[in-house]
N, C-alpha and C positions, 0 to 999 in steps of 0.2 A: 584924482581918485589915485591911492596910495597903488605901487606895482603887482604887490601878488594880488590885491582884490582885483587888478586887471588882468591878471592872470588864470586868473579864478572865474574871469567871467567868460574868459575866453575860452578855457577849456569844457567849461559848461556849454558851450557854443555844439562841441560836438560831441560830449558824453551825456547821456544821460545818468545825474548824479546828487547824492542829497549831501548837502551844505554845513560839516558840522563848527563849529568855532572852538577853535580847542586852543588859541590864543587869545586868552581874554586879561590880557596890556592894557593899562592906560597908562596914560602920556603926564611925566608928574607933573605938579603943580607951575614948576617952575621947569620946566619945558626948555623954555626960550633963554630962560638962566645959562642951564648946562649944555644947547648948544651953542651957546658963544664962548663961553669957558672952552668947550672941545674945540673949536673953532678956531681958536687963538690957540691950543696948546700944538694940535696937528698944524700948522701955519707955522710955531715959532718952532717945527719938529724939519718942517721944508725949510725954513731959514738958515737951521742946525748945521743938519744934516747931508751931505749931499746924495749919500747913498739911499737916503730915506726920498728923499725930492727924485732921484733914478726913479726908483721903487714903484712911488706913483703916477711917475709921470709915464712907466710900463704899461701901468695897473689901466692909467685912462686909456692911453692910445688899444693894448688891447682890449680892453672891451667893448670901448668902440670898433674894430675892426673886429670882432671874433663873437663879440654877444654872449649868450647863453654858454656856449662851448668853450669858452673861455672862462665863466665866472667858477664852471661846473669841473675847473679842468684842476690838476696837482702843481700848475704854473700858481696858478692864482693864489691858490691856497700856503704856498711856501712863498711868493711875495706878502701875503697877509703878516706871515707868521713874522718876518723879516721886520716889517712896518712893524708892527706888533710891540717886539722885541727893544724895538728904537722907540719909540713910543713911552715907556716903559722906564728907558734909560735916561728919555734926555727930560720927558716932561716933566715939570715939578709945580711947586706953587699950587696955591687955589686950583690950576688946571690938572697936575696933574692928581689932586688928592679928587677931583670931578670923576676925572677915566677911571681910573680904581673905583669909585664908587658907581661908574656907569657899567666898569665890564660886570661888576658883581649882581648889578642891577637884569646887565641880560641875562648872565648862567641861571637867576632864580627866575628867568621869566622862562631859559628852557627847561630847565626840569620840568615846570607848570605845566605848560604843551606835554611834555611826556606823558606824564603823571597821567591829565586829559583824557589823552589818548590811549594809554591803558585802560583809565577807569571804563571808556565807551565803548571800547574793546571787551573787557569782561563782562559789560553786559547784555542780555540773551534778547535784549530786547534787538540789541546794535544787529545782527547778523548782516554779513556781506562777507563778501568772495575779497574785493578788492579796493582799498584804500590810492588816495594819493595825500601827500600831506606835502604841502608846495611852504619855502621859507626861501629865505634872504643866502646869497650868497657870501655872508660874512657871517651865520651862523651855521651851516656846513658842516666843517670842523666841532666845535663844539657839541654839535648838536650828533652827530656821527659818533660821539663819547657818549653820549646820553642815551643815546639804544644800544650798547654796546652796554651799560653800566645797569639798564633796564634788561636786558634782554637777555642778562643774567638771572635778572631771579624771576623772569616772566618767559619763562627761554622757548612754550610750545604756542604761544596767545599772538604774538604778530611774526611773521616772515618779511622782515626789509630786504629791498635793494632800492640800493643807494646808484641814480642816479648820476651815471663819470662824462657827462658833457657828450658821451659818444650815442652817436645814433644806431639801434641795435639790429 
């Protein structure tokens, strides 16, 4: 079971809620090849860039030590942005093309999730007071940008509160 599904299952142990699937993502038919090419690119970045290697190691250590509080922090977002920039600069060839394609695919996926959330909330049959949208840490920054984009067009439909890793 993937991490998001585990988180939802755990949440549902403590809160009575309706599960609404907003992520209709299907793995590409060539997912194994995509993963292989991405892994090769990331390994190449680790070999070539000491900065990338240090950032990656720090992310791994902090994730292990601090868990979700780190993954939901500005520190994580900053390191991931730095790593992403390095990846874009040094990963080339087929791995680089795959990385760019994967990033575009993820952006389309995130936009589709937001569309699904807003469509669900617009439907009067789906009235509710509070909802929870669980995402992986790697999606946090881009989903926050999509929230800004959608909220600008649908300002009164949803009030968003992003969890920042701190216990309220």
